[in-house]
C-alpha positions as CSV (number, residue, x, y, z in Angstrom):
1,X,151.9,132.0,-33.9
2,X,151.7,135.5,-35.5
3,X,151.8,135.3,-39.3
4,X,149.8,138.5,-40.1
5,X,151.1,140.1,-43.2
6,X,153.3,137.1,-44.1
7,X,153.2,135.3,-47.6
8,X,153.0,131.7,-48.1
9,X,155.4,130.8,-50.9
10,X,157.2,127.7,-49.8
11,X,157.5,125.8,-46.4
12,X,161.2,126.5,-46.4
13,X,160.0,130.0,-45.0
14,X,158.2,128.5,-42.1
15,X,159.4,127.0,-38.8
16,X,158.1,123.6,-37.6
17,X,156.1,125.3,-34.9
18,X,154.6,127.8,-37.4
19,X,153.5,124.8,-39.5
20,X,152.0,123.0,-36.6
21,X,150.2,126.1,-35.7
22,X,148.7,126.3,-39.2
23,X,147.5,122.7,-39.0
24,X,146.1,123.4,-35.4
25,X,144.3,126.3,-36.9
26,X,142.9,124.3,-39.8
27,X,141.7,121.5,-37.5
28,X,139.9,124.2,-35.4
29,X,138.3,125.8,-38.3
30,X,137.4,122.5,-39.9
31,X,135.4,121.6,-36.6
32,X,133.8,124.9,-36.6
33,X,132.6,124.3,-40.3
34,X,131.4,120.8,-39.4
35,X,129.4,122.1,-36.5
36,X,127.9,125.1,-38.4
37,X,129.7,127.7,-36.3
38,X,130.4,130.9,-38.2
39,X,134.1,131.8,-38.5
40,X,134.0,135.1,-40.8
41,X,137.6,136.2,-39.6
42,X,138.2,138.4,-42.6
43,X,134.9,140.0,-43.2
44,X,134.8,142.4,-46.0
45,X,138.1,141.8,-47.5
46,X,138.8,140.9,-51.3
47,X,141.3,138.6,-52.6
48,X,142.4,137.8,-56.2
49,X,142.9,134.3,-57.4
50,X,145.4,134.3,-60.3
51,X,145.3,130.9,-62.3
52,X,147.6,130.3,-65.1
53,X,147.0,126.8,-64.6
54,X,143.4,125.4,-64.1
55,X,142.5,123.4,-61.0
56,X,139.4,121.9,-59.5
57,X,140.7,121.5,-55.8
58,X,142.7,124.6,-55.6
59,X,140.0,127.0,-57.1
60,X,137.2,125.5,-55.1
61,X,139.3,125.4,-51.9
62,X,140.1,129.1,-52.0
63,X,136.7,130.2,-53.2
64,X,134.7,128.4,-50.4
65,X,137.4,129.2,-47.8
66,X,137.2,132.8,-48.7
67,X,133.4,132.7,-48.4
68,X,133.4,131.0,-45.1
69,X,135.9,133.6,-43.8
70,X,133.4,136.5,-45.0
71,X,135.7,137.4,-48.1
72,X,135.0,138.1,-51.8
73,X,137.3,136.3,-54.3
74,X,137.9,137.3,-57.9
75,X,138.9,134.6,-60.3
76,X,141.4,135.6,-63.1
77,X,142.3,133.0,-65.6
78,X,144.9,133.6,-68.4
79,X,142.1,135.0,-70.5
80,X,141.1,137.5,-67.8
81,X,144.4,139.2,-67.1
82,X,147.2,140.7,-69.1
83,X,149.8,139.7,-66.6
84,X,153.0,138.7,-68.5
85,X,151.5,139.7,-71.8
86,X,150.7,143.4,-72.1
87,X,151.7,144.2,-68.4
88,X,154.6,143.0,-66.6
89,X,154.2,140.8,-63.4
90,X,155.5,143.8,-61.3
91,X,153.0,146.2,-62.5
92,X,150.2,143.6,-62.4
93,X,151.2,142.9,-58.7
94,X,151.2,146.7,-57.9
95,X,147.8,147.3,-59.6
96,X,146.2,144.3,-57.6
97,X,147.9,145.1,-54.5
98,X,146.1,148.4,-54.3
99,X,142.6,146.7,-55.0
100,X,143.0,143.4,-53.0
101,X,143.9,142.3,-49.5
102,X,145.7,139.0,-50.6
103,X,146.7,137.4,-54.0
104,X,146.7,133.5,-54.7
105,X,148.8,132.4,-57.6
106,X,148.8,129.0,-59.6
107,X,151.1,128.7,-62.5
108,X,154.6,128.0,-63.6
109,X,157.7,129.4,-62.2
110,X,158.3,130.1,-58.5
111,X,159.7,133.4,-59.7
112,X,156.4,134.7,-60.6
113,X,154.9,134.1,-57.1
114,X,157.9,135.6,-55.5
115,X,157.6,138.8,-57.8
116,X,154.0,139.0,-56.8
117,X,155.1,138.9,-53.2
118,X,157.9,141.4,-53.6
119,X,155.8,144.1,-55.5
120,X,152.2,143.8,-54.3
121,X,152.5,144.9,-50.6
122,X,149.9,142.3,-49.6
123,X,150.1,138.5,-48.6
124,X,150.7,136.1,-51.5
125,X,149.8,132.4,-51.4
126,X,151.3,130.0,-53.6
127,X,148.5,127.7,-55.1
128,X,151.1,125.8,-57.0
129,X,154.3,126.5,-59.1
130,X,156.7,124.1,-60.9
131,X,158.9,124.1,-58.0
132,X,156.6,124.1,-54.8
133,X,153.1,123.1,-53.8
134,X,153.0,124.2,-50.1
135,X,149.1,124.4,-49.6
136,X,148.9,120.8,-50.7
137,X,151.5,119.6,-48.2
138,X,149.6,121.2,-45.3
139,X,146.4,119.3,-46.4
140,X,148.5,116.1,-46.7
141,X,149.7,116.7,-43.1
142,X,146.4,117.5,-41.6
143,X,145.2,114.1,-43.1
144,X,148.1,112.1,-41.8
145,X,147.6,113.7,-38.2
146,X,143.8,112.7,-38.5
147,X,144.7,109.1,-39.5
148,X,147.7,108.5,-37.4
149,X,147.5,110.9,-34.6
150,X,151.0,112.5,-35.2
151,X,153.6,113.6,-37.9
152,X,156.9,113.0,-36.1
153,X,158.4,109.7,-37.1
154,X,155.9,108.8,-39.9
155,X,157.5,107.2,-42.9
156,X,156.1,108.7,-46.1
157,X,157.2,107.1,-49.5
158,X,156.9,109.1,-52.6
159,X,156.7,106.8,-55.8
160,X,157.4,108.2,-59.3
161,X,158.9,111.6,-60.6
162,X,160.3,113.3,-57.4
163,X,161.8,116.2,-59.4
164,X,158.9,118.6,-59.2
165,X,156.6,120.4,-57.1
166,X,155.1,117.4,-55.1
167,X,158.4,115.6,-54.6
168,X,160.2,118.7,-53.6
169,X,157.5,120.0,-51.2
170,X,156.9,116.6,-49.4
171,X,160.6,116.3,-48.9
172,X,160.8,119.9,-47.5
173,X,157.6,119.3,-45.3
174,X,158.9,116.0,-43.9
175,X,162.3,117.5,-43.2
176,X,160.6,120.2,-41.2
177,X,158.3,118.1,-39.3
178,X,160.8,115.3,-38.2
179,X,159.5,112.6,-40.5
180,X,161.1,110.0,-42.6
181,X,160.9,110.9,-46.4
182,X,161.6,108.3,-49.1
183,X,162.0,109.2,-52.7
184,X,161.3,105.9,-54.7
185,X,162.4,106.5,-58.3
186,X,165.1,106.0,-60.9
187,X,168.0,108.1,-59.9
188,X,167.4,110.6,-62.7
189,X,163.9,111.3,-61.0
190,X,165.5,112.2,-57.7
191,X,164.9,115.8,-56.4
192,X,167.4,118.6,-57.2
193,X,170.8,118.0,-55.3
194,X,170.8,121.5,-53.8
195,X,167.3,121.1,-52.4
196,X,168.3,117.8,-51.0
197,X,171.3,119.3,-49.3
198,X,169.1,122.2,-47.8
199,X,166.7,119.6,-46.5
200,X,169.3,117.4,-45.0
201,X,170.4,120.6,-43.0
202,X,166.9,121.0,-41.7
203,X,166.7,117.2,-40.9
204,X,169.7,117.5,-38.7
205,X,167.8,119.9,-36.6
206,X,164.4,118.2,-36.6
207,X,165.4,114.4,-36.5
208,X,164.0,113.7,-39.9
209,X,165.5,111.1,-42.3
210,X,165.7,111.5,-45.9
211,X,166.1,108.3,-48.1
212,X,166.5,107.8,-51.7
213,X,165.7,104.4,-53.2
214,X,165.4,102.9,-56.6
215,X,163.8,99.6,-55.4
216,X,159.9,100.0,-54.9
217,X,159.5,96.9,-52.8
218,X,162.4,97.9,-50.5
219,X,160.9,101.4,-50.1
220,X,157.3,100.2,-49.4
221,X,158.7,98.0,-46.5
222,X,157.4,99.6,-43.3
223,X,155.9,102.6,-45.0
224,X,153.0,104.4,-43.1
225,X,152.1,106.4,-46.3
226,X,152.4,105.4,-50.0
227,X,152.1,108.7,-52.0
228,X,152.3,109.2,-55.6
229,X,151.4,111.9,-58.3
230,X,150.8,112.0,-62.0
231,X,153.9,111.1,-64.1
232,X,153.6,114.2,-66.6
233,X,153.0,117.6,-64.9
234,X,151.0,120.4,-66.4
235,X,152.4,122.3,-69.3
236,X,154.8,119.6,-70.3
237,X,154.9,118.3,-73.8
238,X,152.9,115.1,-74.9
239,X,156.2,113.5,-76.2
240,X,157.3,112.8,-72.6
241,X,154.5,110.4,-72.0
242,X,156.4,107.5,-73.8
243,X,159.5,108.0,-71.8
244,X,157.8,108.4,-68.4
245,X,155.6,105.3,-69.0
246,X,158.7,103.3,-69.8
247,X,160.7,104.7,-66.9
248,X,157.9,104.8,-64.2
249,X,155.8,101.9,-64.7
250,X,157.7,99.9,-62.2
251,X,156.9,102.5,-59.6
252,X,153.2,102.2,-59.8
253,X,151.6,101.9,-56.5
254,X,150.0,98.5,-56.7
255,X,148.3,96.2,-54.2
256,X,151.5,94.2,-54.0
257,X,153.1,97.4,-52.7
258,X,150.3,98.0,-50.2
259,X,150.6,94.4,-48.9
260,X,154.4,94.9,-48.5
261,X,153.6,98.1,-46.5
262,X,151.0,96.4,-44.3
263,X,147.2,96.9,-43.5
264,X,148.0,99.9,-41.2
265,X,149.4,101.9,-44.1
266,X,147.6,104.5,-46.1
267,X,147.5,105.5,-49.9
268,X,147.6,109.3,-50.7
269,X,147.5,111.2,-54.0
270,X,147.1,114.8,-54.6
271,X,144.7,114.5,-57.6
272,X,143.7,114.4,-60.3
273,X,144.6,110.6,-60.8
274,X,145.0,108.3,-63.8
275,X,143.7,105.2,-62.0
276,X,141.3,104.1,-64.8
277,X,139.9,104.8,-68.3
278,X,137.2,107.3,-67.1
279,X,139.2,110.5,-68.3
280,X,140.0,111.6,-71.9
281,X,143.7,111.4,-71.2
282,X,143.3,107.9,-69.5
283,X,141.7,106.7,-72.6
284,X,144.0,108.3,-75.1
285,X,146.9,106.7,-73.0
286,X,145.3,103.4,-73.2
287,X,144.9,103.6,-77.0
288,X,148.4,104.5,-77.5
289,X,150.3,102.5,-74.9
290,X,147.9,99.7,-73.9
291,X,147.8,100.5,-70.2
292,X,144.6,100.9,-68.1
293,X,146.1,102.9,-65.2
294,X,149.3,104.9,-64.8
295,X,150.6,106.0,-61.3
296,X,148.4,103.9,-59.3
297,X,146.1,101.0,-59.9
298,X,142.4,101.3,-59.6
299,X,142.1,98.8,-56.9
300,X,144.6,100.6,-54.6
301,X,142.9,104.0,-55.4
302,X,139.4,102.7,-54.6
303,X,140.6,100.5,-51.9
304,X,140.1,100.7,-48.1
305,X,143.5,102.1,-47.4
306,X,143.0,105.1,-49.8
307,X,142.4,108.5,-48.1
308,X,142.6,110.5,-51.0
309,X,139.4,112.2,-50.7
310,X,140.0,113.1,-46.9
311,X,143.1,114.7,-48.4
312,X,141.2,116.7,-51.1
313,X,138.7,118.0,-48.6
314,X,141.5,119.0,-46.4
315,X,142.8,121.3,-49.1
316,X,139.9,123.8,-48.2
317,X,140.4,123.7,-44.4
318,X,144.2,124.3,-44.5
319,X,143.9,127.0,-47.2
320,X,141.4,128.7,-44.9
321,X,143.9,128.5,-42.1
322,X,146.6,130.2,-44.3
323,X,144.4,133.1,-45.3
324,X,142.8,133.5,-41.8
325,X,146.5,133.6,-40.3
326,X,148.2,135.8,-42.8
327,X,145.2,138.4,-43.3
328,X,143.6,138.3,-39.7
329,X,146.5,137.0,-37.6
330,X,144.2,134.2,-36.5
331,X,145.7,131.3,-34.4
332,X,144.3,128.1,-32.9
């Protein structure tokens, strides 16, 4: 695997062998960190972290990974950058590319991260766009490998709104790695038809299976992983809450669905999660709609089959692998 100089915008750009190589590298770097073995593979480099959407896991993952690799990260939130306001994305990219060795972007349209890649001249990493969230999928797949020992043939069921970055990216990742991907939602919440067709073509080469199901209990049967995400994405208006709650409550991951899947199944969520009333939004939703959880019940989230915090930790290890591979040419 030689990814030096490459950007990481979507898993569509990578072969199954390259994805597997990144996972192997992440596992190796994770082991080194656990054993206290230094791995400053990118000593002296500088990276820019552009955040138009805030995040706990993504920011911390990039900053800790950068420090472990010997790099200096500079965090730029919307108030710290003129990108898109006083300065075009292309001009911003060309300025940052002269000062930094790599750029991370977390924000809105995929076209923004693609423009940063086109004009900066340095590796660009997608920390999340409306369309794709590839670093999260690497963390998910490393976690699945740790718990199941494999990816090939794993049946992953995504419950809820499958039209955005997580549904899209999980479908792409599963297609690439020969897994079974099930989108379980009302039909209007299925992924984009063009992306489905692209993933079907990939699946034909890898042996993956794509399934689109509206019955949650049918989808849960035989699942290795039950996966969900928040019902309203960052940046969407508050008015959509009522519609999503009405449409998606039947697709909440409950103890009943975990029981159908079986004791060897695992629950995953990319976080944050509205599984209780211990958040401002969770309390507001309870006061307006009378529900004490949304996409997953607290019993499942806190239960023995939940591996969400293994998954959260692995964001840092897989992001580290992406930066080490694309900046230093590192491989496992």
